[in-house]
Each structure stands twice: as C-alpha cells, then as structure tokens.
PLY file of the C-alpha trace (Angstrom):
ply
format ascii 1.0
element vertex 77
property float x
property float y
property float z
element edge 76
property int vertex1
property int vertex2
end_header
-145.45 77.82 -20.69
-143.98 80.94 -19.03
-144.18 80.76 -15.23
-143.24 83.07 -12.39
-143.45 83.41 -8.63
-143.40 86.59 -6.63
-140.66 86.86 -3.99
-141.14 84.45 -1.09
-144.08 82.57 -2.63
-144.42 78.95 -3.71
-146.44 76.82 -6.08
-149.14 74.46 -4.94
-147.97 70.84 -4.89
-148.11 69.52 -8.47
-147.92 66.05 -9.99
-148.77 65.07 -13.54
-148.44 62.25 -16.03
-146.13 64.22 -18.33
-142.43 64.96 -18.26
-141.62 68.60 -17.52
-138.49 70.45 -18.56
-137.87 73.53 -16.40
-135.56 76.28 -17.70
-134.90 78.93 -15.05
-134.80 82.38 -16.67
-134.37 84.79 -13.76
-134.19 84.95 -9.99
-133.57 82.10 -7.59
-135.40 79.64 -5.39
-135.75 75.94 -4.68
-137.53 72.87 -5.95
-138.74 70.17 -3.59
-139.37 66.77 -5.15
-139.50 63.37 -3.48
-138.58 65.01 -0.15
-135.36 66.52 -1.52
-134.89 70.31 -1.71
-132.51 71.60 -4.42
-131.51 75.20 -5.18
-132.56 76.86 -8.44
-130.91 79.84 -10.16
-131.00 81.55 -13.55
-129.54 79.23 -16.20
-130.49 76.00 -14.45
-132.29 73.32 -16.47
-133.97 70.35 -14.85
-136.19 67.46 -15.86
-139.12 66.40 -13.70
-140.21 62.87 -14.55
-143.82 61.74 -14.73
-145.54 61.17 -11.40
-143.05 63.08 -9.23
-144.76 65.54 -6.87
-142.96 68.88 -6.79
-143.14 72.40 -5.36
-141.14 75.42 -6.51
-140.43 78.27 -4.12
-139.04 81.71 -4.95
-136.32 83.43 -2.98
-136.48 87.13 -2.10
-135.70 87.92 -5.76
-138.63 86.01 -7.24
-138.38 83.21 -9.79
-139.16 83.07 -13.53
-138.96 79.91 -15.65
-140.19 78.22 -18.80
-141.87 74.81 -18.56
-142.11 72.42 -21.49
-144.40 69.42 -21.06
-144.55 66.23 -23.13
-146.46 64.47 -24.35
-148.40 67.62 -25.22
-151.62 66.27 -23.69
-151.56 64.50 -20.33
-152.21 60.79 -20.87
-154.63 58.95 -18.60
-152.91 56.98 -15.81
0 1
1 2
2 3
3 4
4 5
5 6
6 7
7 8
8 9
9 10
10 11
11 12
12 13
13 14
14 15
15 16
16 17
17 18
18 19
19 20
20 21
21 22
22 23
23 24
24 25
25 26
26 27
27 28
28 29
29 30
30 31
31 32
32 33
33 34
34 35
35 36
36 37
37 38
38 39
39 40
40 41
41 42
42 43
43 44
44 45
45 46
46 47
47 48
48 49
49 50
50 51
51 52
52 53
53 54
54 55
55 56
56 57
57 58
58 59
59 60
60 61
61 62
62 63
63 64
64 65
65 66
66 67
67 68
68 69
69 70
70 71
71 72
72 73
73 74
74 75
75 76
C-alpha cells in the first residue's frame, strides 16, 4: 500500500493483527510505538510487529512510504 502524509500531519493511532513492513520513500518524520519516538527518513525500513500501536508523523517536508502487511488478511485475535 502506498501511503503519505502532508507536512506536519500524523496518522491516527493504529494497531492490527498483522506484521507491517514500512519502507520510507521520501521526506522525513517520526514513528511512535510503545511510547518510543524514532526518526524516519527516506531509505529507512522498519518492521512493526503484530499488536504494537503506532503513529507516524511527517516533518515539514511530508512523508511518503510503502507498507506491506502479512498475512494478507488480518487474522481474528
């Protein structure tokens, strides 16, 4: 899935029963997960494990990334 955030905006809190691979394509920002805030920049790749709440926030440049989820369909908890 292709995803993007306008400059200075953030995602709603998200948590799902799938792993998510995030590949940052352009821009910069942060990810907050489990109370820890980490920087994101073009070229970064990160894995979000199942059940970890997370929020991505774009810097003044915006943020564009690809997300790959698996299993393909979210499994019931």
